[in-house]
LOTOR-702969 format. One line per field, with one value per residue (C-alpha): residue number from 1; residue in three letters; chain; z, x, y. Coordinates in Angstrom, 2 decimals. Layout:
N
n	[NUM,...]
res	[ALA,...]
chain	[A,...]
pz	[Z,...]
px	[X,...]
py	[Y,...]
This chain:
332
n	[1,2,3,4,5,6,7,8,9,10,11,12,13,14,15,16,17,18,19,20,21,22,23,24,25,26,27,28,29,30,31,32,33,34,35,36,37,38,39,40,41,42,43,44,45,46,47,48,49,50,51,52,53,54,55,56,57,58,59,60,61,62,63,64,65,66,67,68,69,70,71,72,73,74,75,76,77,78,79,80,81,82,83,84,85,86,87,88,89,90,91,92,93,94,95,96,97,98,99,100,101,102,103,104,105,106,107,108,109,110,111,112,113,114,115,116,117,118,119,120,121,122,123,124,125,126,127,128,129,130,131,132,133,134,135,136,137,138,139,140,141,142,143,144,145,146,147,148,149,150,151,152,153,154,155,156,157,158,159,160,161,162,163,164,165,166,167,168,169,170,171,172,173,174,175,176,177,178,179,180,181,182,183,184,185,186,187,188,189,190,191,192,193,194,195,196,197,198,199,200,201,202,203,204,205,206,207,208,209,210,211,212,213,214,215,216,217,218,219,220,221,222,223,224,225,226,227,228,229,230,231,232,233,234,235,236,237,238,239,240,241,242,243,244,245,246,247,248,249,250,251,252,253,254,255,256,257,258,259,260,261,262,263,264,265,266,267,268,269,270,271,272,273,274,275,276,277,278,279,280,281,282,283,284,285,286,287,288,289,290,291,292,293,294,295,296,297,298,299,300,301,302,303,304,305,306,307,308,309,310,311,312,313,314,315,316,317,318,319,320,321,322,323,324,325,326,327,328,329,330,331,332]
res	[MET,ILE,ARG,GLN,TYR,ASN,ALA,GLY,MET,THR,SER,ARG,THR,ALA,VAL,VAL,LEU,CYS,ASN,LEU,GLY,GLY,PRO,ASP,SER,LEU,GLU,ALA,VAL,GLU,PRO,PHE,LEU,ARG,ASN,LEU,PHE,SER,ASP,PRO,ASP,ILE,PHE,ARG,PHE,PRO,LEU,ALA,PRO,LEU,THR,GLN,ARG,LEU,PHE,ALA,TRP,ALA,VAL,ALA,ARG,ARG,ARG,ARG,GLU,GLU,ALA,SER,ARG,GLY,TYR,ALA,ALA,LEU,GLY,GLY,ALA,SER,PRO,ILE,GLY,ALA,ASN,THR,GLN,ASP,GLN,ALA,GLN,ALA,LEU,GLU,GLN,ALA,LEU,ALA,ASP,LEU,LYS,LEU,ARG,VAL,PHE,VAL,CYS,MET,ARG,TYR,TRP,HIS,PRO,PHE,THR,GLY,GLU,VAL,VAL,ALA,ALA,LEU,LYS,ALA,GLY,GLY,TYR,THR,ARG,VAL,VAL,LEU,LEU,PRO,LEU,TYR,PRO,GLN,TYR,SER,LEU,THR,THR,SER,GLY,SER,ALA,ARG,ASN,GLU,PHE,LEU,ARG,GLN,CYS,ALA,ARG,LEU,HIS,TYR,SER,PRO,ASP,VAL,ARG,PHE,ILE,ASP,SER,TRP,TYR,GLU,ASP,GLU,ASP,TYR,LEU,GLN,GLY,ILE,VAL,ALA,GLY,ILE,LYS,ALA,ALA,ALA,ALA,ARG,PHE,SER,GLU,PRO,ASP,PRO,SER,ALA,ILE,SER,LEU,LEU,LEU,SER,ALA,HIS,GLY,VAL,PRO,LYS,ARG,LEU,ILE,ALA,ALA,GLY,ASP,PRO,TYR,GLN,HIS,GLY,ILE,GLU,GLU,THR,ALA,ARG,LEU,VAL,SER,ALA,ARG,LEU,GLY,TRP,PRO,ARG,VAL,THR,LEU,CYS,TYR,GLN,SER,ARG,VAL,GLY,PRO,LEU,GLU,TRP,LEU,ARG,PRO,TYR,VAL,ASP,ASP,VAL,ILE,ARG,ASP,GLN,GLY,GLN,SER,GLY,VAL,GLY,GLN,ILE,LEU,VAL,TYR,PRO,ILE,ALA,PHE,VAL,SER,ASP,HIS,ILE,GLU,THR,LEU,PHE,GLU,LEU,GLY,MET,THR,TYR,ALA,ALA,LEU,ALA,ARG,GLU,ALA,GLY,VAL,ARG,GLU,TYR,TYR,VAL,VAL,PRO,ALA,LEU,ASN,ALA,ASP,PRO,ALA,LEU,VAL,ARG,ALA,LEU,GLU,ARG,LEU,VAL,ARG,VAL,ALA,LEU,LYS,GLU,GLU,ARG]
chain	[A,A,A,A,A,A,A,A,A,A,A,A,A,A,A,A,A,A,A,A,A,A,A,A,A,A,A,A,A,A,A,A,A,A,A,A,A,A,A,A,A,A,A,A,A,A,A,A,A,A,A,A,A,A,A,A,A,A,A,A,A,A,A,A,A,A,A,A,A,A,A,A,A,A,A,A,A,A,A,A,A,A,A,A,A,A,A,A,A,A,A,A,A,A,A,A,A,A,A,A,A,A,A,A,A,A,A,A,A,A,A,A,A,A,A,A,A,A,A,A,A,A,A,A,A,A,A,A,A,A,A,A,A,A,A,A,A,A,A,A,A,A,A,A,A,A,A,A,A,A,A,A,A,A,A,A,A,A,A,A,A,A,A,A,A,A,A,A,A,A,A,A,A,A,A,A,A,A,A,A,A,A,A,A,A,A,A,A,A,A,A,A,A,A,A,A,A,A,A,A,A,A,A,A,A,A,A,A,A,A,A,A,A,A,A,A,A,A,A,A,A,A,A,A,A,A,A,A,A,A,A,A,A,A,A,A,A,A,A,A,A,A,A,A,A,A,A,A,A,A,A,A,A,A,A,A,A,A,A,A,A,A,A,A,A,A,A,A,A,A,A,A,A,A,A,A,A,A,A,A,A,A,A,A,A,A,A,A,A,A,A,A,A,A,A,A,A,A,A,A,A,A,A,A,A,A,A,A,A,A,A,A,A,A,A,A,A,A,A,A,A,A,A,A,A,A,A,A,A,A,A,A]
pz	[0.99,-1.49,-0.25,-2.62,-2.66,-4.53,-6.25,-9.46,-12.08,-14.64,-17.41,-18.27,-15.77,-14.71,-12.32,-10.03,-8.59,-5.30,-3.79,-1.47,-4.15,-3.87,-4.72,-8.45,-7.74,-4.77,-4.62,-4.32,-1.03,1.49,-0.02,-0.36,3.40,4.28,2.38,4.19,7.69,6.76,6.46,9.19,8.98,10.17,12.45,14.24,16.10,18.05,16.28,12.75,10.12,11.57,13.91,11.33,8.94,11.57,12.60,8.96,7.98,11.00,10.78,7.00,7.64,10.13,8.02,4.67,4.78,5.96,3.32,0.63,1.24,0.67,-2.50,-3.58,-3.42,-5.55,-8.26,-6.99,-7.13,-6.01,-8.58,-7.04,-9.62,-12.62,-11.00,-10.30,-14.02,-15.23,-13.07,-14.35,-18.04,-17.36,-15.69,-18.43,-20.91,-18.82,-18.65,-22.38,-22.93,-20.76,-22.34,-19.16,-18.33,-15.44,-13.70,-11.15,-8.16,-5.44,-2.17,-1.35,-4.78,-8.45,-9.83,-6.80,-5.97,-6.83,-10.30,-10.97,-9.86,-11.99,-15.02,-14.03,-14.02,-17.28,-18.95,-17.80,-15.94,-13.74,-12.17,-10.45,-9.09,-6.22,-5.65,-3.04,-3.54,-0.07,0.45,4.35,5.27,7.57,7.90,7.47,3.98,2.20,4.53,3.83,0.01,-0.12,2.37,0.21,-2.92,-1.61,-0.19,-3.63,-5.31,-3.08,-3.75,-7.31,-7.26,-8.70,-7.59,-9.55,-8.47,-6.23,-5.65,-2.83,-2.37,1.00,1.55,-0.70,1.02,0.85,-2.97,-4.21,-6.81,-4.84,-2.28,-4.94,-6.32,-2.90,-2.62,-6.18,-5.58,-2.12,-3.76,-6.72,-4.55,-2.24,-4.98,-4.74,-1.57,-1.38,0.69,-0.96,1.26,3.17,6.43,6.04,5.45,7.89,6.30,7.49,6.31,6.91,7.25,7.72,11.36,12.97,16.27,18.81,19.81,16.20,16.63,20.03,18.61,16.46,13.30,11.71,10.08,12.46,12.07,8.14,8.38,10.60,8.31,5.18,6.91,8.11,4.62,2.93,5.64,5.12,1.23,1.78,4.54,5.62,9.02,10.03,9.22,11.31,11.10,11.90,11.42,9.85,9.29,12.77,13.39,16.69,20.31,20.36,20.89,17.32,16.61,17.28,16.80,14.99,11.78,12.70,16.27,14.55,12.11,14.89,17.12,14.48,13.29,16.81,17.32,14.44,11.65,8.33,5.76,6.01,3.11,3.73,1.87,2.24,3.04,3.12,-0.38,-3.98,-5.28,-4.74,-3.29,-0.62,2.00,0.16,-2.00,0.45,4.06,3.61,0.76,1.76,5.49,6.95,4.52,6.29,9.78,8.77,7.81,10.81,12.83,11.15,8.71,5.72,3.00,2.97,0.25,-0.14,-2.50,-4.99,-4.46,-7.00,-9.00,-12.35,-11.90,-13.83,-10.57,-9.11,-12.38,-12.25,-8.62,-9.51,-12.49,-10.50,-7.86,-10.47,-12.10,-8.86,-7.72,-11.17,-10.83,-14.26,-13.20,-15.81]
px	[-1.71,1.11,4.63,7.04,10.80,12.96,10.29,10.86,12.16,9.52,10.83,10.58,8.27,7.73,5.23,6.96,4.61,5.86,5.37,7.07,7.87,8.01,10.37,10.13,11.45,11.73,15.57,14.79,12.69,15.61,17.15,14.00,13.44,16.96,16.12,12.72,14.22,17.10,14.81,15.61,12.27,10.77,13.44,15.69,18.79,21.80,25.10,23.39,24.05,25.98,23.36,20.83,22.43,23.06,19.39,17.99,20.29,18.89,15.45,15.64,17.08,14.44,11.56,12.77,11.13,7.72,7.60,8.85,5.70,3.70,5.13,5.24,1.47,1.14,3.30,6.96,6.87,4.96,2.31,2.78,5.36,3.35,0.14,2.02,3.26,-0.49,-1.22,1.59,0.70,-3.01,-2.04,0.32,-2.41,-4.77,-2.21,-1.39,-2.28,0.56,3.06,4.43,6.35,5.10,7.92,7.64,9.78,9.92,11.38,12.54,13.11,13.47,13.28,15.13,14.88,18.45,17.79,14.77,16.60,19.47,17.04,15.25,18.60,19.73,16.35,16.87,13.59,13.36,10.04,9.07,5.47,6.12,3.02,3.23,0.51,-0.48,-3.53,-2.98,0.36,2.86,6.47,6.90,5.37,4.95,7.40,10.21,9.55,10.13,13.25,14.79,14.04,15.46,18.54,19.08,18.79,21.24,23.61,23.29,23.72,20.21,17.86,14.64,11.30,9.77,5.80,5.29,1.64,1.85,-2.07,-4.94,-7.63,-10.36,-10.36,-14.05,-13.21,-10.90,-13.68,-16.16,-13.99,-13.75,-17.69,-18.28,-15.72,-17.30,-20.93,-19.80,-18.21,-21.29,-23.08,-20.99,-22.77,-25.70,-27.45,-26.25,-28.39,-25.76,-27.72,-26.42,-22.77,-20.03,-17.88,-14.23,-12.13,-8.70,-5.69,-1.95,-1.11,1.68,3.08,1.16,4.34,4.62,1.26,2.01,4.93,2.73,2.48,-1.03,-1.45,-4.25,-6.13,-6.11,-7.31,-10.02,-11.20,-11.01,-13.18,-15.68,-15.77,-16.35,-18.89,-20.82,-21.06,-22.05,-24.66,-24.10,-25.04,-22.08,-18.72,-15.55,-12.09,-9.29,-5.63,-3.58,0.24,1.73,5.25,7.13,6.23,5.00,1.59,0.13,-3.09,-6.44,-8.49,-6.47,-8.32,-7.77,-9.19,-12.22,-12.63,-12.51,-14.84,-17.28,-17.28,-17.83,-20.88,-22.58,-21.68,-22.07,-20.87,-17.67,-16.33,-12.86,-11.68,-7.85,-8.50,-4.99,-3.87,-4.41,-2.42,-2.94,0.20,1.27,-0.88,-4.12,-3.90,-2.09,-2.67,-6.29,-7.19,-5.77,-4.46,-7.41,-9.68,-8.79,-9.05,-12.77,-13.60,-12.24,-14.23,-17.40,-17.72,-19.99,-18.77,-15.76,-14.52,-11.77,-12.43,-9.44,-7.74,-8.47,-5.31,-5.71,-9.41,-10.58,-11.70,-8.24,-6.51,-9.16,-7.98,-4.34,-4.82,-6.64,-3.85,-1.06,-3.13,-3.52,-0.03,0.79,-1.81,-3.11,-6.31,-9.13]
py	[17.31,18.29,19.57,21.06,21.03,23.26,25.17,27.10,24.64,24.05,22.10,18.50,16.58,13.12,11.37,8.74,6.18,4.79,1.39,-1.09,-3.51,-7.44,-10.01,-11.33,-14.83,-17.11,-16.27,-12.59,-13.38,-12.93,-10.06,-8.25,-8.93,-7.51,-4.35,-4.01,-4.54,-2.28,0.74,3.31,4.87,1.50,0.22,2.46,1.32,2.60,2.68,2.26,1.37,-1.77,-2.77,-2.19,-4.46,-7.20,-6.96,-6.94,-10.00,-11.97,-11.09,-11.90,-15.32,-16.17,-15.09,-16.42,-19.89,-18.71,-15.81,-18.22,-20.39,-17.53,-16.33,-20.00,-20.11,-17.07,-18.66,-17.81,-14.06,-10.88,-9.46,-6.12,-5.09,-5.82,-4.28,-1.17,-1.03,-1.52,1.49,3.71,2.86,3.76,6.76,7.81,7.42,9.52,12.34,12.18,15.70,16.72,14.48,13.13,10.19,8.06,6.04,2.98,3.34,0.52,0.89,-2.61,-4.09,-3.20,-0.75,0.72,4.36,4.95,3.52,5.79,8.76,8.06,7.70,10.84,12.77,11.20,12.10,15.67,15.87,19.12,18.55,15.31,14.68,11.99,10.07,7.28,4.49,4.65,6.60,7.03,8.68,7.15,7.46,3.93,4.02,7.36,9.08,6.46,6.67,10.44,10.13,7.83,9.59,12.78,11.04,9.47,12.89,14.22,11.40,12.00,15.72,15.97,18.80,18.80,20.72,17.92,17.91,15.42,13.90,12.63,11.32,11.21,9.01,11.67,11.51,10.70,8.63,6.52,5.96,5.37,2.58,0.99,1.10,-0.21,-3.11,-4.02,-4.01,-6.13,-8.82,-8.97,-10.41,-13.52,-14.58,-16.93,-14.19,-10.75,-8.60,-6.18,-7.05,-10.67,-9.70,-8.92,-6.42,-6.17,-3.24,-4.62,-2.07,-3.18,-2.76,-0.82,-0.58,1.28,3.39,4.74,6.37,7.46,9.19,11.38,9.22,10.15,6.71,5.52,8.65,8.32,4.72,5.50,8.43,6.15,3.65,6.29,7.82,4.15,3.28,6.52,5.89,2.35,2.61,-1.22,-2.31,-4.26,-2.83,-3.58,-1.85,-4.27,-4.64,-7.33,-8.26,-7.80,-9.21,-9.41,-8.95,-5.31,-4.26,-3.19,-1.60,-3.43,-5.27,-7.94,-9.30,-12.76,-12.42,-10.67,-13.55,-16.10,-14.29,-13.57,-17.29,-18.46,-15.96,-17.26,-15.12,-17.01,-14.49,-12.47,-9.76,-8.57,-5.25,-4.36,-0.64,0.25,-1.37,-0.25,-3.20,-6.84,-8.60,-11.11,-9.72,-9.37,-12.53,-14.95,-13.58,-12.38,-14.52,-17.94,-17.83,-16.14,-17.86,-21.16,-19.66,-18.40,-22.16,-23.53,-20.61,-21.79,-18.98,-20.31,-18.05,-15.85,-13.61,-10.99,-7.78,-7.50,-4.07,-1.48,-2.17,-0.50,0.23,3.29,4.81,4.58,5.90,9.11,9.61,9.28,11.60,14.26,14.24,14.84,17.65,19.45,19.06,20.56,23.35,22.00,20.19,20.40]
């Protein structure tokens, strides 16, 4: 769905790809976490912003060491920045006939939203397509990116015509890109027949109370899983959720529980696809690719693979191109 703000201005146009960002060094891990836990669209507190800052500081300090181990295993930094830049470059090339600039905008690390908005204003861009790289809308992801973008526009007295794309998981190129990646990865197994493979579609979890409050994220994830499963036609596909933190009840089933249960029941081959992510980062490469790989071995799973996220796959670039052209009412 496309939402429009301040319609009517039609001069220079920019596309802004929004993602969460990630630390570009081990020294950046704690400030990155502080920024994440300071987001009012994820964590709301009375007496904010003072209470929010205290909470963010405490949680970032507590989680710094564990998070740093994950980033150290990836070489000391998150790859999400480079992956998103690659996506932006490929999209700009696909839209070359429109002579658009494509900017990368990160929610919790550089380039921060305020930096990008300042560059847009300085460049005289009067129309912006705001495209979060989250196929399924949630207030905690796409909604947070939109809210911060509009806050920074207000702070800098900048009023472009903003076309906001809030969800796009039904795009056919996006879905076919996932299916092609899964089929290619299945060839790695000693028994590549789909009947011998348990496919886990793993999505980032959220607390159940967020869904109870009306957030549509779970519906979007379930629909994505349904659409992918229908195109694959594989006999054993399980939707599950990862990355939970804290004592709250999150969406289930948890991916680690599923891996453990399937291993103990004799499943020999597990393939995992990160269905909520389009860029590889710590949650695909370290959590799924290393932590849960070790869990699978302990549970008796003979072969365990994680399908890479789409990153700059041509199928994803085609999907993003179409979304932009539709938003500008200039689709070929």
